[in-house]
C-alpha positions as CSV (number, residue, x, y, z in Angstrom):
1,M,0.0,0.0,0.0
2,A,1.3,3.4,-0.9
3,D,2.4,5.7,1.9
4,S,-0.2,8.4,2.8
5,L,0.3,11.7,1.1
6,H,1.9,14.4,3.1
7,Q,-0.8,16.8,4.3
8,A,1.0,19.8,2.8
9,L,1.2,18.3,-0.7
10,L,-1.2,19.8,-3.2
11,P,-2.1,19.0,-6.8
12,Q,0.1,20.4,-9.5
13,G,-0.7,24.1,-10.2
14,L,-2.3,24.7,-6.8
15,R,-0.7,26.3,-3.7
16,D,-1.3,27.7,-0.2
17,L,-0.9,31.5,0.1
18,L,0.6,32.2,3.5
19,P,1.1,35.4,5.6
20,P,1.9,38.0,4.7
21,R,1.3,37.4,1.0
22,A,-2.3,36.3,1.5
23,E,-3.0,39.7,3.2
24,A,-1.1,41.5,0.5
25,E,-3.1,39.8,-2.2
26,A,-6.4,40.8,-0.5
27,A,-5.2,44.4,-0.3
28,I,-4.2,44.4,-3.9
29,V,-7.6,43.0,-5.0
30,A,-9.4,45.6,-3.0
31,R,-7.3,48.4,-4.6
32,L,-7.8,47.0,-8.1
33,L,-11.6,46.6,-7.6
34,A,-11.9,50.1,-6.1
35,V,-10.9,51.7,-9.4
36,P,-13.8,50.5,-11.6
37,A,-16.1,51.0,-8.7
38,S,-15.2,54.6,-8.6
39,H,-16.2,54.9,-12.3
40,G,-19.7,53.5,-11.6
41,Y,-19.1,49.8,-12.1
42,E,-21.3,47.8,-9.7
43,R,-20.1,44.6,-8.0
44,V,-21.6,41.2,-9.0
45,D,-20.6,37.9,-7.5
46,P,-21.4,34.8,-9.6
47,P,-21.2,31.3,-8.2
48,L,-18.1,29.1,-8.5
49,I,-20.1,26.3,-10.2
50,E,-22.8,26.5,-12.9
51,F,-24.6,24.1,-15.1
52,E,-22.3,23.1,-18.0
53,E,-24.5,24.3,-20.8
54,N,-24.7,27.8,-19.3
55,L,-21.1,28.1,-18.3
56,L,-19.8,27.0,-21.8
57,S,-22.3,28.9,-23.9
58,G,-21.4,32.1,-25.8
59,A,-18.0,33.5,-24.8
60,G,-17.6,30.6,-22.4
61,A,-17.3,28.1,-25.3
62,A,-13.6,29.2,-25.7
63,M,-12.9,27.9,-22.2
64,A,-14.4,24.4,-22.8
65,T,-11.1,22.6,-22.8
66,E,-10.0,24.4,-19.6
67,T,-13.1,23.7,-17.5
68,F,-13.4,21.0,-14.8
69,R,-16.7,19.2,-15.2
70,L,-18.6,16.8,-12.8
71,M,-22.0,15.4,-12.2
72,D,-24.2,17.3,-9.7
73,P,-25.5,14.7,-7.3
74,I,-28.7,16.7,-6.7
75,S,-29.9,17.6,-10.2
76,H,-28.0,14.8,-11.9
77,R,-26.9,17.3,-14.5
78,M,-23.4,18.1,-15.6
79,I,-21.9,21.2,-13.9
80,G,-18.6,23.0,-14.4
81,I,-16.2,24.9,-12.2
82,R,-15.7,28.3,-13.8
83,A,-12.4,28.8,-15.7
84,D,-13.1,32.5,-16.4
85,M,-15.6,35.0,-14.9
86,T,-16.4,37.1,-18.0
87,P,-18.9,34.6,-19.4
88,Q,-20.7,34.5,-16.1
89,V,-21.0,38.3,-15.9
90,A,-22.3,38.3,-19.5
91,R,-24.9,35.7,-18.5
92,I,-26.0,37.8,-15.5
93,A,-26.3,40.9,-17.8
94,S,-28.5,38.9,-20.3
95,T,-30.8,37.3,-17.7
96,R,-31.0,38.7,-14.2
97,L,-30.1,42.3,-15.3
98,A,-31.8,42.2,-18.7
99,G,-34.0,45.1,-17.7
100,A,-31.3,47.3,-16.2
101,P,-30.5,50.5,-18.0
102,R,-27.8,50.4,-20.6
103,P,-24.9,50.8,-20.8
104,L,-24.5,48.4,-17.9
105,R,-21.3,48.6,-15.9
106,L,-20.4,45.6,-13.7
107,C,-17.2,44.6,-11.9
108,Y,-16.2,41.4,-10.1
109,A,-13.4,39.6,-8.2
110,G,-12.9,35.9,-7.5
111,Q,-11.0,32.7,-8.1
112,V,-11.1,30.5,-11.2
113,L,-9.9,26.9,-11.8
114,R,-8.5,25.6,-15.0
115,V,-7.6,22.0,-16.1
116,K,-4.0,22.9,-16.8
117,G,-1.7,25.9,-16.5
118,G,0.2,27.6,-19.3
119,Q,3.9,27.5,-20.2
120,L,4.6,30.8,-18.6
121,S,2.2,30.4,-15.7
122,P,1.7,26.8,-14.4
123,E,-0.9,27.8,-11.8
124,R,-4.3,26.3,-12.3
125,Q,-6.2,28.4,-9.7
126,L,-6.1,32.1,-10.6
127,G,-7.4,35.3,-9.1
128,Q,-9.3,37.6,-11.4
129,V,-10.5,41.2,-11.0
130,G,-12.4,42.6,-13.8
131,A,-15.0,44.9,-15.3
132,E,-17.5,44.7,-18.1
133,L,-19.2,47.5,-20.0
134,I,-22.3,45.9,-21.7
135,G,-24.7,47.4,-24.1
136,S,-22.5,49.9,-26.0
137,D,-20.6,49.7,-29.3
138,E,-19.2,53.2,-29.0
139,I,-15.5,53.9,-29.4
140,A,-15.7,55.7,-26.1
141,A,-16.5,52.4,-24.4
142,D,-13.3,50.8,-25.8
143,V,-11.3,53.7,-24.5
144,E,-13.0,53.7,-21.1
145,V,-12.2,50.1,-20.3
146,L,-8.6,50.5,-21.5
147,A,-8.1,53.6,-19.4
148,I,-9.7,52.1,-16.3
149,A,-7.6,49.0,-16.6
150,A,-4.5,51.2,-16.8
151,E,-5.6,53.2,-13.8
152,A,-6.2,50.1,-11.7
153,L,-2.7,48.9,-12.5
154,D,-1.3,52.3,-11.6
155,A,-3.2,52.2,-8.3
156,V,-1.2,49.2,-7.1
157,G,2.1,50.8,-8.1
158,L,3.0,48.8,-11.2
159,S,5.6,50.6,-13.3
160,G,6.5,50.2,-17.0
161,V,3.0,49.2,-18.0
162,S,2.2,48.8,-21.7
163,V,-0.8,47.6,-23.7
164,D,-0.8,45.7,-26.9
165,L,-3.8,46.1,-29.1
166,T,-5.1,43.6,-31.6
167,L,-7.9,43.1,-34.1
168,P,-9.1,39.4,-34.0
169,K,-11.5,39.8,-36.9
170,L,-9.0,41.6,-39.2
171,V,-7.3,38.5,-40.6
172,P,-10.6,36.4,-41.0
173,S,-12.0,39.3,-43.0
174,V,-9.0,39.4,-45.3
175,C,-9.1,35.6,-45.7
176,I,-12.8,35.5,-46.6
177,A,-12.3,38.3,-49.2
178,F,-9.6,36.3,-50.9
179,G,-11.5,33.0,-50.7
180,L,-9.3,31.4,-48.0
181,V,-11.6,29.3,-45.9
182,G,-11.6,25.9,-44.1
183,P,-8.3,24.1,-43.4
184,A,-6.3,26.5,-45.6
185,A,-7.5,29.5,-43.4
186,E,-6.7,27.5,-40.2
187,R,-3.2,26.8,-41.3
188,L,-2.7,30.4,-42.3
189,R,-4.1,31.5,-38.9
190,A,-1.6,29.3,-37.1
191,A,1.3,30.6,-39.2
192,L,0.3,34.2,-38.4
193,D,0.0,33.4,-34.7
194,H,3.6,31.9,-34.8
195,K,4.8,34.9,-36.8
196,D,6.0,32.5,-39.5
197,A,6.5,34.9,-42.5
198,A,7.6,32.1,-44.8
199,A,4.5,30.0,-44.1
200,V,2.3,33.0,-44.6
201,A,3.9,33.8,-48.0
202,L,3.5,30.2,-49.1
203,G,0.0,29.6,-47.9
204,G,-1.5,33.1,-48.3
205,K,-1.8,32.9,-52.1
206,R,-3.3,36.2,-53.4
207,A,-3.7,37.5,-49.9
208,A,0.0,36.9,-49.0
209,P,1.1,40.5,-49.8
210,I,-1.5,42.0,-47.5
211,L,-1.0,39.4,-44.7
212,G,2.7,39.8,-44.9
213,K,2.4,43.5,-44.4
214,L,0.0,43.0,-41.5
215,L,2.5,40.7,-39.9
216,A,5.3,43.3,-40.4
217,A,3.1,46.0,-38.9
218,A,3.5,44.7,-35.3
219,G,5.2,47.3,-33.2
220,T,4.5,50.8,-31.9
221,A,1.1,52.3,-32.5
222,D,2.5,54.9,-34.9
223,K,4.3,52.3,-37.0
224,A,1.4,50.0,-37.1
225,L,-1.1,52.7,-38.1
226,A,1.3,53.9,-40.8
227,I,1.6,50.5,-42.4
228,L,-2.2,49.7,-42.1
229,A,-3.0,53.0,-43.8
230,T,-1.2,51.8,-47.0
231,L,-3.3,48.6,-47.3
232,D,-6.3,48.1,-49.6
233,L,-8.4,46.2,-47.0
234,P,-11.9,44.7,-47.4
235,E,-14.7,46.9,-46.1
236,D,-15.1,45.2,-42.7
237,A,-11.3,45.2,-42.1
238,A,-11.0,48.9,-43.2
239,A,-13.7,49.8,-40.6
240,E,-11.7,48.0,-37.9
241,R,-8.6,49.9,-39.0
242,T,-10.4,53.2,-38.7
243,R,-11.8,52.3,-35.3
244,L,-8.3,51.3,-34.1
245,G,-6.9,54.7,-35.1
246,A,-9.7,56.5,-33.2
247,V,-9.2,54.4,-30.1
248,I,-5.5,54.9,-30.0
249,A,-5.8,58.7,-30.5
250,A,-8.4,58.9,-27.6
251,L,-6.3,56.6,-25.4
252,H,-3.2,58.7,-25.9
253,A,-5.2,61.8,-24.9
254,R,-6.7,60.2,-21.8
255,V,-3.6,58.2,-20.6
256,P,-0.6,59.9,-22.3
257,A,1.9,57.9,-20.2
258,L,0.7,54.5,-21.3
259,A,2.9,52.8,-23.9
260,V,0.7,51.4,-26.7
261,T,1.8,48.8,-29.3
262,V,-0.3,47.0,-31.9
263,D,-0.2,43.4,-33.3
264,P,-2.8,43.3,-36.1
265,V,-2.6,39.5,-36.5
266,E,-2.5,38.2,-32.9
267,N,-5.5,35.9,-32.2
268,R,-4.4,33.4,-29.5
269,G,-6.7,33.8,-26.5
270,F,-9.1,36.1,-28.4
271,E,-11.1,33.5,-30.1
272,Y,-14.5,34.8,-29.0
273,H,-13.6,38.5,-29.3
274,T,-15.3,40.6,-32.0
275,G,-13.4,43.8,-32.1
276,I,-10.5,45.7,-30.5
277,S,-8.9,43.5,-27.9
278,F,-5.8,44.0,-25.7
279,T,-3.2,42.6,-23.4
280,F,-1.4,44.5,-20.7
281,F,2.3,43.8,-19.7
282,A,4.6,45.3,-17.1
283,R,8.4,45.7,-17.2
284,G,10.2,42.9,-15.5
285,V,7.1,40.7,-15.3
286,R,6.9,37.4,-17.1
287,G,3.6,37.0,-19.0
288,E,0.5,39.1,-19.2
289,I,-1.0,41.0,-16.3
290,A,-4.4,41.7,-17.8
291,R,-6.4,40.9,-20.9
292,G,-9.7,42.1,-22.4
293,G,-11.6,43.4,-25.4
294,R,-14.8,43.5,-27.3
295,Y,-17.3,40.7,-27.6
296,R,-21.0,39.9,-27.7
297,T,-23.0,38.5,-24.9
298,G,-25.3,35.4,-25.3
299,N,-24.3,33.0,-28.0
300,G,-22.6,35.7,-30.1
301,G,-25.9,37.4,-31.1
302,G,-26.5,39.3,-27.9
303,E,-25.5,42.8,-26.9
304,P,-22.2,44.5,-27.7
305,A,-19.8,44.5,-24.8
306,T,-16.2,45.1,-23.8
307,G,-14.2,44.6,-20.6
308,F,-11.0,43.5,-19.0
309,T,-9.7,40.9,-16.6
310,L,-6.7,41.7,-14.3
311,Y,-4.7,38.7,-13.0
312,S,-4.2,39.4,-9.3
313,D,-1.7,36.5,-8.8
314,T,0.7,37.9,-11.4
315,I,0.1,41.5,-10.3
316,L,0.9,40.4,-6.7
317,Q,4.3,39.2,-7.8
318,A,5.0,42.5,-9.7
319,A,3.5,45.1,-7.4
320,P,5.7,46.9,-4.8
321,E,5.5,45.5,-1.3
322,Q,2.3,46.5,0.3
323,P,2.6,48.4,3.7
324,Q,1.7,46.2,6.6
325,G,-0.5,47.4,9.4
326,R,1.1,48.6,12.6
327,R,0.9,45.7,15.1
328,V,0.8,46.3,18.9
329,Y,0.9,43.7,21.6
330,I,-1.9,43.9,24.2
331,P,-1.0,42.4,27.6
332,L,-3.6,40.2,29.3
333,G,-6.0,42.2,31.4
334,T,-6.0,45.3,29.3
335,D,-9.3,47.2,29.2
336,P,-10.9,46.1,25.9
337,S,-11.9,49.7,25.2
338,V,-8.2,50.7,24.9
339,A,-7.6,48.0,22.2
340,R,-10.8,49.0,20.5
341,K,-9.7,52.6,20.3
342,L,-6.4,51.5,18.8
343,R,-8.1,49.5,16.1
344,D,-10.3,52.5,15.3
345,D,-7.1,54.4,14.8
346,G,-5.7,51.9,12.4
347,W,-3.7,49.7,14.6
348,V,-3.6,45.9,14.5
349,T,-3.9,44.6,18.0
350,V,-2.6,41.2,19.1
351,A,-4.0,40.2,22.5
352,A,-2.1,38.1,25.0
353,L,-3.8,34.9,26.1
354,T,-1.6,34.3,29.2
355,E,0.5,36.4,31.6
356,T,4.1,37.1,30.5
357,L,7.0,38.5,32.4
358,D,8.8,39.9,29.3
359,I,6.2,41.8,27.3
360,A,8.8,43.2,24.9
361,A,10.2,39.8,24.0
362,E,6.7,38.4,23.6
363,A,5.7,41.3,21.3
364,K,8.8,40.7,19.3
365,R,8.1,36.9,19.0
366,L,4.6,37.7,17.7
367,A,5.9,40.1,15.1
368,C,4.6,43.2,16.9
369,G,6.6,46.3,16.4
370,H,4.9,47.9,19.4
371,R,3.8,47.0,22.9
372,L,1.2,48.7,25.1
373,E,2.5,50.8,27.9
374,D,0.3,53.1,30.0
375,D,-2.4,52.5,27.4
376,R,-0.2,53.8,24.6
377,P,1.7,52.0,21.9
378,V,5.5,52.0,22.5
379,A,8.0,50.8,19.9
380,V,9.8,47.6,20.8
381,K,13.5,48.4,20.7
382,A,16.1,45.8,19.7
383,R,17.8,45.8,23.1
384,E,14.4,45.1,24.8
385,S,14.2,41.7,23.2
């Protein structure tokens, strides 16, 4: 018989978050969430588990391979553990809040679980903080969610933040215009995602010159717009190009310090998006820290919407160390009103459970920088311990 598993051993991609990092994450989530809330986004809290057909409909279909599924012993129906919260918020908007005034602004925070982690991020349980703007197809809506996401990242002290914009429907529009459909279009899509210029030239046929220039356009916003302006694009693609220019101009005006790049052909992770989409990065951070973009609620035929998801786990690793609350050791027998007043003033009180002769040493042992003396906090000096 195999030895019993050690109690601290967890499945791959899962972890315990210990003090003080657990407290730091909670503080970061609160600060991230406070930004969209200050712009009128109201909090929703969807359940961790839903019926499979609801969870994987519409935008949720893109997460089908990442979703844990099991049989509900009560209803005897298949249920899934959410792998992303955006489809849940879209469902709430389409059902429970169908009669609410539009545009509808909703925000959320919670944990998601995925079948497997990625190459850059092996974690399977992830923290998400996000906001969705539902019921508007205006350029101002795209700019608003981009600006709020940037503001939220700035609120937790991240530096060197940049955003990469993409147009998931641009390449499909070009392919359809040149008769590239089915397996040929799929191979071409894969080549573009891998930035394989030779494969694009070989498989792009009559569309190869345009697709090659789209591939080469990746870079700064000015460079990308200049190259895109020279292309004779199909009507739908040309409209997306015009919208992209308007969004970039408005974003520069609203958040001038934000570095903006464009990758016109990037599609990975944006399979259900229908318009301008984006990924946020930060200097010195491996992988993305946020992602979002335009989509439609329901099964693709619902309302226009756009939003963002911030990855609190990655942001926690990148954000400056959060200030810890001042801790004061409260000896046994202290009047409770004294400790209550200290907490009202922002102190963290750690109460003794037994008598101790060396209060300073006990305060130091319990990570308290102060001890109570004459009902006032006094710093614990190194020589006292």
